[in-house]
N, CA, C, O and the ligand as a Tripos MOL2 file, in Angstrom:
@<TRIPOS>MOLECULE
protein
  245   243    62     0     0
PROTEIN
NO_CHARGES

@<TRIPOS>ATOM
      1 N          75.5500   95.9140  229.9800 N.3       1 MET1
      2 CA         74.8690   96.5260  228.8260 C.3       1 MET1
      3 C          74.2740   95.4510  227.9390 C.2       1 MET1
      4 O          74.9350   94.4780  227.5760 O.2       1 MET1
      5 N          73.0250   95.6490  227.6030 N.am      2 ILE2
      6 CA         72.3540   94.7010  226.7310 C.3       2 ILE2
      7 C          71.8300   95.4460  225.5130 C.2       2 ILE2
      8 O          71.1190   96.4430  225.6420 O.2       2 ILE2
      9 N          72.1800   94.9630  224.3470 N.am      3 TYR3
     10 CA         71.6060   95.5220  223.1230 C.3       3 TYR3
     11 C          70.3750   94.7170  222.7760 C.2       3 TYR3
     12 O          70.3810   93.4890  222.8640 O.2       3 TYR3
     13 N          69.3200   95.4050  222.3830 N.am      4 CYS4
     14 CA         68.0990   94.6780  222.0820 C.3       4 CYS4
     15 C          67.2900   95.4030  221.0100 C.2       4 CYS4
     16 O          67.4330   96.6080  220.8010 O.2       4 CYS4
     17 N          66.4430   94.6350  220.3430 N.am      5 CYS5
     18 CA         65.5360   95.2190  219.3710 C.3       5 CYS5
     19 C          64.3070   95.7540  220.1170 C.2       5 CYS5
     20 O          64.1710   95.5720  221.3270 O.2       5 CYS5
     21 N          63.4280   96.4090  219.3790 N.am      6 GLU6
     22 CA         62.2510   96.9930  220.0080 C.3       6 GLU6
     23 C          61.4090   95.9270  220.7110 C.2       6 GLU6
     24 O          60.8520   96.1490  221.7860 O.2       6 GLU6
     25 N          61.3390   94.7860  220.0740 N.am      7 GLU7
     26 CA         60.4970   93.7130  220.5780 C.3       7 GLU7
     27 C          60.9820   93.1870  221.9380 C.2       7 GLU7
     28 O          60.1740   92.7900  222.7780 O.2       7 GLU7
     29 N          62.2730   93.1870  222.1420 N.am      8 HIS8
     30 CA         62.8260   92.5980  223.3560 C.3       8 HIS8
     31 C          63.2890   93.6360  224.3780 C.2       8 HIS8
     32 O          63.9900   93.2960  225.3310 O.2       8 HIS8
     33 N          62.9050   94.8870  224.1870 N.am      9 ALA9
     34 CA         63.3140   95.9370  225.1130 C.3       9 ALA9
     35 C          62.8200   95.6430  226.5310 C.2       9 ALA9
     36 O          63.5720   95.7870  227.4950 O.2       9 ALA9
     37 N          61.5740   95.2370  226.6530 N.am     10 GLU10
     38 CA         61.0290   94.9480  227.9780 C.3      10 GLU10
     39 C          61.7440   93.7760  228.6290 C.2      10 GLU10
     40 O          61.9970   93.7620  229.8330 O.2      10 GLU10
     41 N          62.0570   92.8100  227.8080 N.am     11 TYR11
     42 CA         62.7730   91.6320  228.2800 C.3      11 TYR11
     43 C          64.1390   92.0160  228.8360 C.2      11 TYR11
     44 O          64.5510   91.5520  229.8990 O.2      11 TYR11
     45 N          64.8270   92.8700  228.0940 N.am     12 ALA12
     46 CA         66.1520   93.3120  228.5250 C.3      12 ALA12
     47 C          66.0640   94.1310  229.8110 C.2      12 ALA12
     48 O          66.9010   93.9980  230.7030 O.2      12 ALA12
     49 N          65.0490   94.9710  229.8920 N.am     13 LEU13
     50 CA         64.8560   95.7720  231.1020 C.3      13 LEU13
     51 C          64.6680   94.8780  232.3210 C.2      13 LEU13
     52 O          65.2620   95.1060  233.3750 O.2      13 LEU13
     53 N          63.8430   93.8710  232.1600 N.am     14 GLU14
     54 CA         63.6040   92.9610  233.2810 C.3      14 GLU14
     55 C          64.8650   92.2150  233.6720 C.2      14 GLU14
     56 O          65.1300   91.9930  234.8540 O.2      14 GLU14
     57 N          65.6370   91.8310  232.6720 N.am     15 THR15
     58 CA         66.8850   91.1160  232.9600 C.3      15 THR15
     59 C          67.8190   91.9740  233.8000 C.2      15 THR15
     60 O          68.4000   91.5010  234.7770 O.2      15 THR15
     61 N          67.9590   93.2380  233.4150 N.am     16 VAL16
     62 CA         68.8550   94.1280  234.1550 C.3      16 VAL16
     63 C          68.3160   94.3860  235.5600 C.2      16 VAL16
     64 O          69.0790   94.4180  236.5260 O.2      16 VAL16
     65 N          67.0080   94.5690  235.6700 N.am     17 ILE17
     66 CA         66.4180   94.7870  236.9920 C.3      17 ILE17
     67 C          66.6720   93.5800  237.8860 C.2      17 ILE17
     68 O          67.0400   93.7280  239.0520 O.2      17 ILE17
     69 N          66.4780   92.4010  237.3420 N.am     18 ASN18
     70 CA         66.7000   91.1900  238.1320 C.3      18 ASN18
     71 C          68.1510   91.0390  238.5440 C.2      18 ASN18
     72 O          68.4490   90.5550  239.6350 O.2      18 ASN18
     73 N          69.0470   91.4530  237.6730 N.am     19 GLU19
     74 CA         70.4730   91.2830  237.9700 C.3      19 GLU19
     75 C          70.9880   92.3490  238.9290 C.2      19 GLU19
     76 O          71.7850   92.0600  239.8210 O.2      19 GLU19
     77 N          70.5290   93.5790  238.7400 N.am     20 SER20
     78 CA         71.1150   94.6710  239.5160 C.3      20 SER20
     79 C          70.2010   95.1520  240.6360 C.2      20 SER20
     80 O          70.6620   95.7790  241.5900 O.2      20 SER20
     81 N          68.9050   94.8620  240.5230 N.am     21 GLY21
     82 CA         67.9730   95.3490  241.5120 C.3      21 GLY21
     83 C          67.7310   96.8350  241.4400 C.2      21 GLY21
     84 O          67.1900   97.4340  242.3700 O.2      21 GLY21
     85 N          68.1300   97.4300  240.3350 N.am     22 ARG22
     86 CA         67.9820   98.8790  240.1910 C.3      22 ARG22
     87 C          67.2800   99.1880  238.8750 C.2      22 ARG22
     88 O          67.2960   98.3830  237.9430 O.2      22 ARG22
     89 N          66.6610  100.3680  238.8110 N.am     23 PRO23
     90 CA         66.0440  100.7610  237.5410 C.3      23 PRO23
     91 C          67.1150  100.9590  236.4850 C.2      23 PRO23
     92 O          68.0440  101.7380  236.6960 O.2      23 PRO23
     93 N          67.0120  100.2830  235.3690 N.am     24 PRO24
     94 CA         68.0150  100.4100  234.3250 C.3      24 PRO24
     95 C          67.7980  101.6540  233.4760 C.2      24 PRO24
     96 O          66.7440  102.2870  233.5310 O.2      24 PRO24
     97 N          68.7950  101.9850  232.7070 N.am     25 ALA25
     98 CA         68.6910  103.1030  231.7710 C.3      25 ALA25
     99 C          68.4730  102.5440  230.3700 C.2      25 ALA25
    100 O          69.2550  101.7270  229.8830 O.2      25 ALA25
    101 N          67.4100  102.9940  229.7410 N.am     26 LEU26
    102 CA         67.1160  102.5450  228.3780 C.3      26 LEU26
    103 C          67.4430  103.6840  227.4200 C.2      26 LEU26
    104 O          66.8760  104.7730  227.5050 O.2      26 LEU26
    105 N          68.3630  103.4090  226.5140 N.am     27 GLN27
    106 CA         68.7730  104.4540  225.5820 C.3      27 GLN27
    107 C          68.7080  103.9260  224.1640 C.2      27 GLN27
    108 O          68.8950  102.7310  223.9360 O.2      27 GLN27
    109 N          68.4460  104.8010  223.2140 N.am     28 PRO28
    110 CA         68.5100  104.3660  221.8190 C.3      28 PRO28
    111 C          69.9510  104.0950  221.4150 C.2      28 PRO28
    112 O          70.8780  104.7600  221.8780 O.2      28 PRO28
    113 N          70.1210  103.1200  220.5520 N.am     29 VAL29
    114 CA         71.4550  102.8400  220.0240 C.3      29 VAL29
    115 C          71.9200  104.0410  219.2060 C.2      29 VAL29
    116 O          71.1450  104.6230  218.4470 O.2      29 VAL29
    117 N          73.1690  104.3980  219.3650 N.am     30 GLU30
    118 CA         73.6910  105.5090  218.5720 C.3      30 GLU30
    119 C          73.6530  105.1710  217.0920 C.2      30 GLU30
    120 O          73.8140  104.0210  216.6830 O.2      30 GLU30
    121 N          73.4380  106.2010  216.3160 N.am     31 GLU31
    122 CA         73.2470  105.9990  214.8870 C.3      31 GLU31
    123 C          74.4130  105.2570  214.2340 C.2      31 GLU31
    124 O          74.2140  104.4100  213.3630 O.2      31 GLU31
    125 N          75.6140  105.5840  214.6610 N.am     32 LYS32
    126 CA         76.7870  104.9570  214.0550 C.3      32 LYS32
    127 C          76.9090  103.4770  214.4280 C.2      32 LYS32
    128 O          77.6400  102.7200  213.7900 O.2      32 LYS32
    129 N          76.1730  103.0800  215.4810 N.am     33 GLU33
    130 CA         76.2430  101.6860  215.9170 C.3      33 GLU33
    131 C          75.0490  100.8600  215.4390 C.2      33 GLU33
    132 O          74.9950   99.6460  215.6340 O.2      33 GLU33
    133 N          74.1020  101.5410  214.8150 N.am     34 LEU34
    134 CA         72.8360  100.8900  214.4690 C.3      34 LEU34
    135 C          73.0090   99.5970  213.6890 C.2      34 LEU34
    136 O          72.3010   98.6200  213.9350 O.2      34 LEU34
    137 N          73.9370   99.5870  212.7620 N.am     35 LEU35
    138 CA         74.0500   98.4200  211.8980 C.3      35 LEU35
    139 C          75.0600   97.4070  212.4150 C.2      35 LEU35
    140 O          75.2020   96.3230  211.8480 O.2      35 LEU35
    141 N          75.7580   97.7530  213.4800 N.am     36 THR36
    142 CA         76.8000   96.8470  213.9630 C.3      36 THR36
    143 C          76.3610   96.0600  215.1880 C.2      36 THR36
    144 O          76.9870   95.0630  215.5480 O.2      36 THR36
    145 N          75.2800   96.5090  215.8330 N.am     37 LYS37
    146 CA         74.8260   95.8240  217.0410 C.3      37 LYS37
    147 C          73.5720   95.0260  216.7560 C.2      37 LYS37
    148 O          72.7150   95.4440  215.9770 O.2      37 LYS37
    149 N          73.4740   93.8840  217.3890 N.am     38 THR38
    150 CA         72.2870   93.0540  217.2030 C.3      38 THR38
    151 C          71.6590   92.7240  218.5510 C.2      38 THR38
    152 O          72.3140   92.7380  219.5930 O.2      38 THR38
    153 N          70.3810   92.4310  218.4910 N.am     39 CYS39
    154 CA         69.6290   92.0490  219.6810 C.3      39 CYS39
    155 C          70.2140   90.7690  220.2800 C.2      39 CYS39
    156 O          70.5030   89.8180  219.5540 O.2      39 CYS39
    157 N          70.3870   90.7460  221.5830 N.am     40 GLU40
    158 CA         70.9640   89.5640  222.2290 C.3      40 GLU40
    159 C          70.0030   88.3920  222.2600 C.2      40 GLU40
    160 O          70.4090   87.2550  222.4990 O.2      40 GLU40
    161 N          68.7410   88.6640  222.0210 N.am     41 TYR41
    162 CA         67.7440   87.6080  222.1430 C.3      41 TYR41
    163 C          67.3470   86.9940  220.8130 C.2      41 TYR41
    164 O          67.0720   85.7970  220.7310 O.2      41 TYR41
    165 N          67.3160   87.8120  219.7750 N.am     42 CYS42
    166 CA         66.8290   87.2750  218.5010 C.3      42 CYS42
    167 C          67.7700   87.5410  217.3320 C.2      42 CYS42
    168 O          67.5680   86.9840  216.2530 O.2      42 CYS42
    169 N          68.8020   88.3820  217.5150 N.am     43 GLY43
    170 CA         69.7670   88.5830  216.4480 C.3      43 GLY43
    171 C          69.3750   89.6290  215.4160 C.2      43 GLY43
    172 O          70.1120   89.8660  214.4580 O.2      43 GLY43
    173 N          68.2310   90.2490  215.6050 N.am     44 GLN44
    174 CA         67.8510   91.3300  214.7030 C.3      44 GLN44
    175 C          68.6620   92.5850  215.0510 C.2      44 GLN44
    176 O          69.2480   92.6560  216.1310 O.2      44 GLN44
    177 N          68.7000   93.5600  214.1590 N.am     45 PRO45
    178 CA         69.4120   94.7960  214.4780 C.3      45 PRO45
    179 C          68.8810   95.4270  215.7630 C.2      45 PRO45
    180 O          67.6700   95.5390  215.9550 O.2      45 PRO45
    181 N          69.7920   95.8340  216.6350 N.am     46 ALA46
    182 CA         69.3900   96.4110  217.9210 C.3      46 ALA46
    183 C          69.0120   97.8750  217.7520 C.2      46 ALA46
    184 O          69.6050   98.5950  216.9480 O.2      46 ALA46
    185 N          68.0190   98.3010  218.5190 N.am     47 VAL47
    186 CA         67.6370   99.7150  218.5020 C.3      47 VAL47
    187 C          67.7760  100.3560  219.8780 C.2      47 VAL47
    188 O          67.7640  101.5810  220.0000 O.2      47 VAL47
    189 N          67.9090   99.5230  220.9210 N.am     48 TYR48
    190 CA         68.0370  100.0540  222.2810 C.3      48 TYR48
    191 C          69.2510   99.4610  222.9850 C.2      48 TYR48
    192 O          69.6890   98.3460  222.7040 O.2      48 TYR48
    193 N          69.7680  100.2540  223.9060 N.am     49 VAL49
    194 CA         70.7970   99.7580  224.8190 C.3      49 VAL49
    195 C          70.2410   99.8640  226.2270 C.2      49 VAL49
    196 O          69.7500  100.9170  226.6310 O.2      49 VAL49
    197 N          70.3190   98.7810  226.9640 N.am     50 VAL50
    198 CA         69.8890   98.8130  228.3610 C.3      50 VAL50
    199 C          71.1260   98.6900  229.2340 C.2      50 VAL50
    200 O          71.8940   97.7330  229.1260 O.2      50 VAL50
    201 N          71.3010   99.6780  230.1010 N.am     51 ALA51
    202 CA         72.4790   99.6850  230.9610 C.3      51 ALA51
    203 C          72.0520   99.7410  232.4150 C.2      51 ALA51
    204 O          70.9570  100.2030  232.7350 O.2      51 ALA51
    205 N          72.9220   99.2680  233.2880 N.am     52 ASN52
    206 CA         72.6880   99.4390  234.7200 C.3      52 ASN52
    207 C          72.6120  100.9220  235.0190 C.2      52 ASN52
    208 O          73.5340  101.6780  234.7110 O.2      52 ASN52
    209 N          71.5070  101.3310  235.6210 N.am     53 GLY53
    210 CA         71.2600  102.7520  235.7900 C.3      53 GLY53
    211 C          72.2980  103.4960  236.6070 C.2      53 GLY53
    212 O          72.8210  104.5170  236.1600 O.2      53 GLY53
    213 N          72.5980  103.0110  237.7710 N.am     54 TYR54
    214 CA         73.4260  103.8110  238.6860 C.3      54 TYR54
    215 C          74.5340  102.9670  239.2850 C.2      54 TYR54
    216 O          74.6420  102.8300  240.5030 O.2      54 TYR54
    217 N          75.3350  102.4170  238.4330 N.am     55 SER55
    218 CA         76.3340  101.4620  238.9080 C.3      55 SER55
    219 C          77.4020  102.1060  239.7770 C.2      55 SER55
    220 O          78.0950  101.4120  240.5210 O.2      55 SER55
    221 N          77.5440  103.4340  239.6920 N.am     56 HIS56
    222 CA         78.5960  104.0830  240.4600 C.3      56 HIS56
    223 C          78.1840  104.3310  241.9160 C.2      56 HIS56
    224 O          79.0180  104.6410  242.7660 O.2      56 HIS56
    225 N          76.9040  104.1910  242.1800 N.am     57 THR57
    226 CA         76.4600  104.4510  243.5520 C.3      57 THR57
    227 C          76.6130  103.1970  244.4110 C.2      57 THR57
    228 O          76.0760  102.1380  244.0890 O.2      57 THR57
    229 N          77.3330  103.3330  245.4760 N.am     58 LYS58
    230 CA         77.4860  102.2010  246.3830 C.3      58 LYS58
    231 C          77.1840  102.6500  247.7930 C.2      58 LYS58
    232 O          77.9230  103.4360  248.3860 O.2      58 LYS58
    233 N          76.1110  102.1510  248.3100 N.am     59 TYR59
    234 CA         75.8080  102.4170  249.6980 C.3      59 TYR59
    235 C          76.1970  101.1820  250.4950 C.2      59 TYR59
    236 O          76.2690  100.0730  249.9660 O.2      59 TYR59
    237 N          76.4440  101.4000  251.7700 N.am     60 GLY60
    238 CA         77.0220  100.3310  252.5750 C.3      60 GLY60
    239 C          76.1050   99.1640  252.8710 C.2      60 GLY60
    240 O          75.6450   99.0040  254.0020 O.2      60 GLY60
    241 N          75.8340   98.3490  251.8680 N.am     61 ARG61
    242 CA         75.0510   97.1520  252.1340 C.3      61 ARG61
    243 C          75.7640   95.9450  251.5850 C.2      61 ARG61
    244 O          75.2650   94.8250  251.7070 O.2      61 ARG61
    245 ZN         65.0340   90.9110  219.7450 Zn       62 ZN62
@<TRIPOS>BOND
     1     1     2 1
     2     2     3 1
     3     3     4 2
     4     3     5 am
     5     5     6 1
     6     6     7 1
     7     7     8 2
     8     7     9 am
     9     9    10 1
    10    10    11 1
    11    11    12 2
    12    11    13 am
    13    13    14 1
    14    14    15 1
    15    15    16 2
    16    15    17 am
    17    17    18 1
    18    18    19 1
    19    19    20 2
    20    19    21 am
    21    21    22 1
    22    22    23 1
    23    23    24 2
    24    23    25 am
    25    25    26 1
    26    26    27 1
    27    27    28 2
    28    27    29 am
    29    29    30 1
    30    30    31 1
    31    31    32 2
    32    31    33 am
    33    33    34 1
    34    34    35 1
    35    35    36 2
    36    35    37 am
    37    37    38 1
    38    38    39 1
    39    39    40 2
    40    39    41 am
    41    41    42 1
    42    42    43 1
    43    43    44 2
    44    43    45 am
    45    45    46 1
    46    46    47 1
    47    47    48 2
    48    47    49 am
    49    49    50 1
    50    50    51 1
    51    51    52 2
    52    51    53 am
    53    53    54 1
    54    54    55 1
    55    55    56 2
    56    55    57 am
    57    57    58 1
    58    58    59 1
    59    59    60 2
    60    59    61 am
    61    61    62 1
    62    62    63 1
    63    63    64 2
    64    63    65 am
    65    65    66 1
    66    66    67 1
    67    67    68 2
    68    67    69 am
    69    69    70 1
    70    70    71 1
    71    71    72 2
    72    71    73 am
    73    73    74 1
    74    74    75 1
    75    75    76 2
    76    75    77 am
    77    77    78 1
    78    78    79 1
    79    79    80 2
    80    79    81 am
    81    81    82 1
    82    82    83 1
    83    83    84 2
    84    83    85 am
    85    85    86 1
    86    86    87 1
    87    87    88 2
    88    87    89 am
    89    89    90 1
    90    90    91 1
    91    91    92 2
    92    91    93 am
    93    93    94 1
    94    94    95 1
    95    95    96 2
    96    95    97 am
    97    97    98 1
    98    98    99 1
    99    99   100 2
   100    99   101 am
   101   101   102 1
   102   102   103 1
   103   103   104 2
   104   103   105 am
   105   105   106 1
   106   106   107 1
   107   107   108 2
   108   107   109 am
   109   109   110 1
   110   110   111 1
   111   111   112 2
   112   111   113 am
   113   113   114 1
   114   114   115 1
   115   115   116 2
   116   115   117 am
   117   117   118 1
   118   118   119 1
   119   119   120 2
   120   119   121 am
   121   121   122 1
   122   122   123 1
   123   123   124 2
   124   123   125 am
   125   125   126 1
   126   126   127 1
   127   127   128 2
   128   127   129 am
   129   129   130 1
   130   130   131 1
   131   131   132 2
   132   131   133 am
   133   133   134 1
   134   134   135 1
   135   135   136 2
   136   135   137 am
   137   137   138 1
   138   138   139 1
   139   139   140 2
   140   139   141 am
   141   141   142 1
   142   142   143 1
   143   143   144 2
   144   143   145 am
   145   145   146 1
   146   146   147 1
   147   147   148 2
   148   147   149 am
   149   149   150 1
   150   150   151 1
   151   151   152 2
   152   151   153 am
   153   153   154 1
   154   154   155 1
   155   155   156 2
   156   155   157 am
   157   157   158 1
   158   158   159 1
   159   159   160 2
   160   159   161 am
   161   161   162 1
   162   162   163 1
   163   163   164 2
   164   163   165 am
   165   165   166 1
   166   166   167 1
   167   167   168 2
   168   167   169 am
   169   169   170 1
   170   170   171 1
   171   171   172 2
   172   171   173 am
   173   173   174 1
   174   174   175 1
   175   175   176 2
   176   175   177 am
   177   177   178 1
   178   178   179 1
   179   179   180 2
   180   179   181 am
   181   181   182 1
   182   182   183 1
   183   183   184 2
   184   183   185 am
   185   185   186 1
   186   186   187 1
   187   187   188 2
   188   187   189 am
   189   189   190 1
   190   190   191 1
   191   191   192 2
   192   191   193 am
   193   193   194 1
   194   194   195 1
   195   195   196 2
   196   195   197 am
   197   197   198 1
   198   198   199 1
   199   199   200 2
   200   199   201 am
   201   201   202 1
   202   202   203 1
   203   203   204 2
   204   203   205 am
   205   205   206 1
   206   206   207 1
   207   207   208 2
   208   207   209 am
   209   209   210 1
   210   210   211 1
   211   211   212 2
   212   211   213 am
   213   213   214 1
   214   214   215 1
   215   215   216 2
   216   215   217 am
   217   217   218 1
   218   218   219 1
   219   219   220 2
   220   219   221 am
   221   221   222 1
   222   222   223 1
   223   223   224 2
   224   223   225 am
   225   225   226 1
   226   226   227 1
   227   227   228 2
   228   227   229 am
   229   229   230 1
   230   230   231 1
   231   231   232 2
   232   231   233 am
   233   233   234 1
   234   234   235 1
   235   235   236 2
   236   235   237 am
   237   237   238 1
   238   238   239 1
   239   239   240 2
   240   239   241 am
   241   241   242 1
   242   242   243 1
   243   243   244 2
@<TRIPOS>SUBSTRUCTURE
     1 MET1         2 RESIDUE 1 A MET
     2 ILE2         6 RESIDUE 1 A ILE
     3 TYR3        10 RESIDUE 1 A TYR
     4 CYS4        14 RESIDUE 1 A CYS
     5 CYS5        18 RESIDUE 1 A CYS
     6 GLU6        22 RESIDUE 1 A GLU
     7 GLU7        26 RESIDUE 1 A GLU
     8 HIS8        30 RESIDUE 1 A HIS
     9 ALA9        34 RESIDUE 1 A ALA
    10 GLU10       38 RESIDUE 1 A GLU
    11 TYR11       42 RESIDUE 1 A TYR
    12 ALA12       46 RESIDUE 1 A ALA
    13 LEU13       50 RESIDUE 1 A LEU
    14 GLU14       54 RESIDUE 1 A GLU
    15 THR15       58 RESIDUE 1 A THR
    16 VAL16       62 RESIDUE 1 A VAL
    17 ILE17       66 RESIDUE 1 A ILE
    18 ASN18       70 RESIDUE 1 A ASN
    19 GLU19       74 RESIDUE 1 A GLU
    20 SER20       78 RESIDUE 1 A SER
    21 GLY21       82 RESIDUE 1 A GLY
    22 ARG22       86 RESIDUE 1 A ARG
    23 PRO23       90 RESIDUE 1 A PRO
    24 PRO24       94 RESIDUE 1 A PRO
    25 ALA25       98 RESIDUE 1 A ALA
    26 LEU26      102 RESIDUE 1 A LEU
    27 GLN27      106 RESIDUE 1 A GLN
    28 PRO28      110 RESIDUE 1 A PRO
    29 VAL29      114 RESIDUE 1 A VAL
    30 GLU30      118 RESIDUE 1 A GLU
    31 GLU31      122 RESIDUE 1 A GLU
    32 LYS32      126 RESIDUE 1 A LYS
    33 GLU33      130 RESIDUE 1 A GLU
    34 LEU34      134 RESIDUE 1 A LEU
    35 LEU35      138 RESIDUE 1 A LEU
    36 THR36      142 RESIDUE 1 A THR
    37 LYS37      146 RESIDUE 1 A LYS
    38 THR38      150 RESIDUE 1 A THR
    39 CYS39      154 RESIDUE 1 A CYS
    40 GLU40      158 RESIDUE 1 A GLU
    41 TYR41      162 RESIDUE 1 A TYR
    42 CYS42      166 RESIDUE 1 A CYS
    43 GLY43      170 RESIDUE 1 A GLY
    44 GLN44      174 RESIDUE 1 A GLN
    45 PRO45      178 RESIDUE 1 A PRO
    46 ALA46      182 RESIDUE 1 A ALA
    47 VAL47      186 RESIDUE 1 A VAL
    48 TYR48      190 RESIDUE 1 A TYR
    49 VAL49      194 RESIDUE 1 A VAL
    50 VAL50      198 RESIDUE 1 A VAL
    51 ALA51      202 RESIDUE 1 A ALA
    52 ASN52      206 RESIDUE 1 A ASN
    53 GLY53      210 RESIDUE 1 A GLY
    54 TYR54      214 RESIDUE 1 A TYR
    55 SER55      218 RESIDUE 1 A SER
    56 HIS56      222 RESIDUE 1 A HIS
    57 THR57      226 RESIDUE 1 A THR
    58 LYS58      230 RESIDUE 1 A LYS
    59 TYR59      234 RESIDUE 1 A TYR
    60 GLY60      238 RESIDUE 1 A GLY
    61 ARG61      242 RESIDUE 1 A ARG
    62 ZN62       245 GROUP 0 **** ****
């Protein structure tokens, strides 16, 4: 999971894609977390969470 600001959302998406090889899930930060989470790249308040999209799926590779 990567927390990021609006500016770095694309950056975070690419990072997750490169790491997992799967389309990530981009979600808005929950309201209660808005002021407690910061962007991993610039330290500004985070507005998005990028998560590995389908981590529970494992095919035999
Ligand atoms: Zn940022």
